[in-house]
C-alpha positions in Angstrom: 134.7 84.4 39.1 132.9 86.3 42.3 131.2 90.0 41.2 130.7 92.7 43.9 126.9 92.0 42.8 127.2 88.2 43.6 129.5 89.9 46.8 125.8 91.5 48.0 123.4 89.1 47.1 125.7 86.5 49.7 125.9 89.0 52.7 122.0 90.1 52.5 121.3 86.8 52.4 124.3 85.6 54.6 123.5 88.4 57.2 119.2 87.2 57.4 120.6 83.8 58.2 122.4 85.0 61.1 120.3 87.1 62.7 117.0 84.5 61.9 119.6 82.6 65.1 119.9 85.6 67.3 116.8 87.0 69.3 115.7 89.8 67.5 113.5 87.2 65.9 110.4 90.2 65.3 112.5 91.8 62.2 111.0 92.5 59.4 112.7 92.2 55.6 113.6 96.4 56.1 115.0 95.9 58.9 117.1 93.0 58.1 118.4 95.3 54.9 119.5 97.5 58.0 121.7 96.1 59.5 124.4 94.9 56.8 127.8 96.0 57.4 129.2 99.0 55.6 131.3 97.2 53.8 127.8 95.9 52.3 127.0 99.3 49.8 126.7 100.1 46.6 128.6 102.6 45.8 127.5 104.8 42.9 128.9 106.8 40.2 126.3 109.9 38.7 127.1 110.9 35.6 125.8 114.0 34.7 124.9 115.9 37.8 123.9 119.7 36.5 121.0 119.1 37.0 118.2 115.8 37.0 121.3 114.0 37.6 121.6 116.1 40.7 118.6 115.3 42.0 119.0 111.8 41.4 123.1 111.3 43.9 120.8 113.6 46.8 117.7 110.7 47.0 120.0 107.7 46.3 122.3 109.1 49.0 119.9 109.3 51.4 118.2 105.2 50.6 119.9 103.2 53.2 123.0 100.9 51.8 124.3 103.7 49.4 127.4 105.9 49.2 128.0 107.7 45.9 131.9 107.4 45.6 132.2 109.7 42.0 130.3 112.6 40.7 130.9 113.0 36.8 130.2 115.3 35.2 131.4 117.5 31.4 130.8 121.0 33.3 133.4 120.6 36.5 130.3 124.0 38.3 127.8 121.0 38.3 130.4 118.1 39.5 131.8 120.8 42.3 127.5 121.5 43.2 126.6 117.6 43.4 129.7 116.5 45.2 128.8 119.7 47.6 125.3 118.7 48.4 126.1 114.3 47.8 129.1 115.5 50.9 126.0 117.7 53.4 124.5 113.5 53.1 126.9 111.1 53.6 129.0 113.2 55.4 132.4 112.2 52.5 132.6 114.1 49.3 132.3 112.2 46.3 135.8 112.3 44.0 134.7 115.0 41.5 135.7 113.7 37.3 135.0 115.7 34.3 134.9 112.0 32.1 133.1 109.2 33.5 135.5 106.9 31.8 137.7 107.3 34.7 135.1 106.8 37.4 134.4 103.2 35.1 137.3 101.8 35.7 137.5 102.3 39.3 136.9 99.5 42.1 134.9 101.7 43.7 131.8 101.6 42.2 129.4 98.9 42.4 126.9 101.2 40.0 125.9 104.4 38.0 123.1 106.7 37.3 123.3 107.4 33.9 122.0 111.6 33.1 123.3 113.0 31.1 121.6 114.2 27.4 119.7 111.8 26.0 122.2 111.0 23.1 125.2 110.0 26.2 122.5 107.5 27.3 122.8 104.3 25.3 126.4 104.5 25.3 127.4 105.4 28.6 125.0 102.8 29.7 127.1 100.2 28.0 130.4 101.4 28.3 129.0 101.2 32.2 127.9 97.0 32.3 131.0 96.1 29.8 133.3 97.8 32.8 131.0 95.3 34.8 128.2 98.0 36.8 124.8 97.7 37.2 123.0 100.6 35.9 120.0 103.1 36.9 119.6 104.9 33.4 117.5 108.2 32.8 114.4 107.2 30.3 114.8 107.6 27.0 116.8 104.6 27.2 118.4 105.5 23.7 118.3 108.6 21.2 117.9 105.7 17.9 116.0 103.2 18.3 119.0 100.6 17.0 121.0 101.8 20.9 118.1 100.4 22.5 118.2 96.8 20.9 121.9 96.7 21.6 121.7 97.5 24.6 118.8 94.0 25.1 121.8 92.4 24.7 124.5 93.8 26.6 121.8 93.3 30.0 122.2 89.5 28.4 126.3 88.9 27.4 127.4 90.9 30.2 125.4 89.4 32.9 123.2 93.0 34.6 120.9 94.9 36.1 119.3 97.7 34.1 116.8 100.3 35.6 115.4 102.8 33.5 113.8 105.9 35.0 110.3 105.6 34.1 109.7 106.1 38.3 105.7 105.8 37.7 106.0 102.4 38.0 106.7 101.8 41.2 104.6 104.6 42.3 102.2 102.3 44.2 98.7 104.2 43.2 100.0 104.2 40.1 100.4 100.5 40.3 97.2 100.4 41.9 95.1 101.7 39.0 96.8 99.8 36.9 96.1 96.6 37.7 92.5 97.8 38.7 92.5 98.4 34.1 93.7 94.9 33.5 91.8 93.5 36.0 88.5 94.9 34.0 87.6 98.2 35.9 86.5 99.9 32.8 86.0 96.5 30.6 87.5 96.4 27.8 89.9 98.6 26.9 90.5 99.3 23.2 92.0 103.1 23.3 94.4 104.8 25.7 95.3 108.9 24.7 98.7 110.4 26.6 99.3 114.0 27.1 101.9 116.8 28.0 101.8 120.4 28.3 104.4 123.5 28.9 105.0 126.9 28.6 107.8 126.1 27.7 109.7 129.3 25.9 111.4 129.9 23.0 115.4 129.1 23.0 116.3 131.8 20.6 118.7 132.3 17.5 122.5 130.6 19.3 125.5 133.0 18.1 129.1 130.2 17.7 131.4 131.7 20.4 133.9 130.8 22.9 133.5 127.4 25.0 132.8 127.8 27.9 136.3 127.0 30.4 134.5 125.1 32.3 132.8 123.3 29.8 134.6 119.8 28.5 132.6 120.7 24.9 134.1 117.8 23.3 132.7 115.2 26.1 129.8 116.8 25.8 129.8 115.3 22.2 130.3 112.0 23.3 128.8 109.9 20.1 127.0 112.7 17.8 129.5 113.9 15.0 131.4 117.1 16.1 129.6 120.3 15.7 130.4 124.3 16.2 129.8 125.6 20.0 126.6 127.7 20.4 125.4 129.6 23.3 122.2 128.6 23.6 122.5 124.6 24.0 124.0 123.5 27.3 122.3 123.3 29.1 118.9 122.6 28.8 118.0 123.2 24.8 119.9 120.7 23.5 116.8 118.5 23.8 114.9 120.1 20.9 118.0 120.3 18.1 117.8 116.6 16.5 121.4 116.4 16.8 122.1 115.8 20.9 117.8 115.8 21.6 114.5 113.7 21.0 112.4 116.1 21.8 109.0 115.9 23.8 107.9 112.9 22.7 110.7 110.6 24.0 111.5 113.6 27.1 108.1 113.4 28.3 106.1 111.5 26.2 108.2 108.3 27.3 106.5 108.1 30.6 103.2 108.9 29.1 103.2 106.0 26.9 104.9 103.3 29.0 101.4 103.3 31.3 99.7 102.6 28.0 101.3 100.0 27.7 101.8 98.5 30.7 97.9 99.2 31.6 96.8 97.7 27.6 99.5 95.0 27.8 100.7 96.5 24.1 103.9 96.3 22.7 104.4 96.9 19.7 101.6 98.3 16.8 101.3 97.7 13.3 100.9 101.5 12.1 102.7 104.6 13.1 101.6 108.5 11.8 102.1 111.6 13.2 101.9 115.1 12.5 104.3 118.3 14.3 106.4 120.7 14.2 108.3 123.9 15.4 105.1 125.9 14.8 105.5 128.3 18.3 108.2 131.3 17.7 111.2 131.7 15.2 114.2 130.2 17.1 116.5 127.5 16.5 114.0 124.9 18.4 114.1 122.4 15.8 111.6 119.2 17.5 108.6 119.6 17.6 106.6 122.0 19.6 103.3 120.2 18.8 102.7 116.6 18.0 100.7 114.0 18.2 101.5 110.1 17.0 99.2 107.7 16.6 99.7 104.1 17.0 97.3 100.8 15.7 97.4 98.1 16.8 96.3 95.8 13.7 92.7 97.5 14.1 91.6 96.5 17.3 93.2 98.9 19.9 95.4 102.5 19.2 96.8 104.7 21.5 97.5 108.4 20.5 100.1 111.1 22.2 99.6 114.8 22.3 102.0 116.6 22.7 102.3 121.3 23.0 105.5 121.9 24.3 104.4 126.0 24.1 100.3 125.6 25.2 99.9 124.7 28.5 96.4 123.9 28.1 95.3 121.0 30.4 93.6 118.1 29.4 91.4 116.5 31.8 92.7 119.8 34.7 95.8 117.9 34.1 99.2 118.8 32.5 100.2 114.9 32.2 98.3 112.1 31.9 96.8 108.9 30.6 93.1 107.6 30.7 92.2 104.7 29.2 89.1 104.1 27.2 87.0 100.8 28.1 83.4 99.6 26.7 82.5 99.7 30.6 84.1 103.4 31.5 87.5 104.9 32.1 90.3 105.7 33.9 92.2 108.5 34.5 95.9 108.3 35.7 97.5 111.9 36.0 101.3 113.5 37.1 100.4 112.3 40.0 99.8 109.5 42.1 96.8 107.9 41.6 93.9 107.7 39.4 90.0 107.7 38.8 87.4 106.2 37.8 84.9 106.9 35.3 81.6 105.2 35.0 79.7 105.3 31.3 77.9 108.4 32.4 80.7 110.3 33.4 80.6 109.9 37.1 83.8 109.1 39.5 83.4 106.0 40.5 86.3 105.7 42.5 89.6 107.8 43.3 92.6 107.0 44.8 94.9 109.5 45.6 98.6 110.2 47.7 99.3 113.6 49.7 102.6 113.4 48.5 102.9 116.7 46.6 104.0 116.4 42.9 104.7 119.1 40.4 105.1 117.0 36.7 106.7 120.3 35.3 109.9 120.6 38.1 113.1 119.3 35.5 115.0 118.4 38.8 113.2 116.3 41.2 109.6 116.6 40.9 108.3 113.1 43.0 112.2 112.7 45.0 110.1 111.0 48.2 107.6 108.3 45.5 111.0 108.0 43.2 113.0 106.3 46.3 110.9 103.5 45.8 112.3 103.0 42.1 115.7 103.5 43.5 115.0 100.9 45.9 113.1 98.3 43.5 117.2 98.4 41.3 119.1 97.8 44.9 116.7 95.2 45.8 117.4 93.6 42.2 121.4 94.4 43.6 121.1 92.6 46.5 118.2 90.3 46.2 118.0 89.2 42.9 114.3 91.3 43.0 112.5 91.8 39.6 112.7 95.3 38.3 109.6 97.2 37.9 111.1 98.7 34.3 114.3 96.3 33.2 115.6 97.2 29.9 113.3 95.6 27.6 110.1 97.8 29.2 113.5 101.3 28.4 113.0 99.9 25.2 109.3 99.4 24.0 108.5 102.7 25.3 111.7 105.0 24.2 110.8 103.3 20.5 107.5 103.7 20.3 108.5 107.3 20.9 110.5 107.2 18.1 109.0 105.7 15.6 106.4 108.9 16.0 109.8 111.1 15.6 110.4 109.3 12.8 106.6 109.7 11.6 107.1 112.7 12.2 109.8 114.0 9.9 109.4 111.6 7.0 105.6 112.7 6.9 103.7 109.6 6.4 101.9 106.5 7.7 105.0 104.0 9.2 104.2 99.9 8.5 105.6 98.3 11.3 106.4 94.4 12.5 104.8 93.9 15.5 106.9 90.8 16.1 110.1 92.8 16.2 109.2 96.9 16.1 110.8 97.4 12.5 109.8 99.5 10.1 108.8 97.7 7.0 109.7 98.9 3.1 110.5 101.8 4.1 113.9 102.9 3.0 113.5 106.7 3.7 112.0 106.3 7.3 115.0 103.1 7.7 118.1 105.9 7.8 116.8 106.9 11.2 116.8 103.7 13.0 120.4 104.4 13.4 122.9 107.5 13.3 126.2 108.5 12.1 128.3 108.4 15.0 131.5 110.4 16.1 134.9 107.6 15.1 135.8 105.5 18.7 132.1 106.7 19.9 130.2 103.7 18.3 127.9 101.9 20.0 129.7 98.0 20.0 128.6 95.2 21.6 
């Protein structure tokens, strides 16, 4: 059976072969992609378009060979705003739907953007793959570890392209910095530090109230067992409730821990220890606003993550970043597209940065130009089979590490981890958090 992705690949290759026979022999690979016919455009459904999803949708449609055919959101206002923004770029208005499953049934959708709240990421991605669609998902890959493992199996079973939105994997100077670490510029790297800081305000004490007429609260909750609507959950504050969110560790920590694992060639640790809590204010916020997570790799290497949601004092002069420590120096990667190398006397011996402005604390669109590289890598994987910069295994690892940190925080003790698969060893209390209770009919099933 010929799939839409097979058609796109064949169209790309066929166009390239035909082009080689014409007089425009100086066209490069990028130019070839520009002359694919309009019927070869990748058709996208954007799922969850209130903030980050809206920014992604408008970024996607600015790229060559893409059209947004659907925008999907349980907030009718968000869907309308996003549809209008997309229309300004592509000249046609995408169909607006509250229930994204309607878009999955459409032949006018080749791929989806998943930018829902965290508790929907894995299930929406799975449902899309089961419907034959390719997936670009915001991080984290999953709400809990078991979901990430199911996604890995789903990519294999349904033969889908799945890209996680850890976009720094595609930023040129970050790639160069990581390669420098791997090539030994600072010697043997044995320790990595990651951090994220902000000045987030209190979310107050929510009140149970009538669900707004613009919101499908039942579908918003999706796989999470039903709870009454409160006025301080939608749209952003759900991050700080365990029932739907995964805290700052997975909201922002996944980006940074991913860089450390990438540079140091690490995957599953042998021990995870974490402390933290809600220390700032007196409100409904449940997840840690202050958290330190330590990862041990058989006593030979270690990582640490420091998250401070409510105190923005910088580390190394930056609100977000990672530092690699080796026996010949250190290498810093911040929230920008670049890096600095220090010798053992703390002197800068090399710096490489771009002039593209980036705001790591921008909730909607911190780095549109650079993110476009990541998006086009996703398109190339669909059209040409190009290797993804951040596949499902990468997405699962960065999510899992921070999930283990959250689990250690919640149980209050160190976790012993199987370095072969990342599973928690001999700990019945901690194992309860490996999966979650699902609302009936919304379970994760291959």
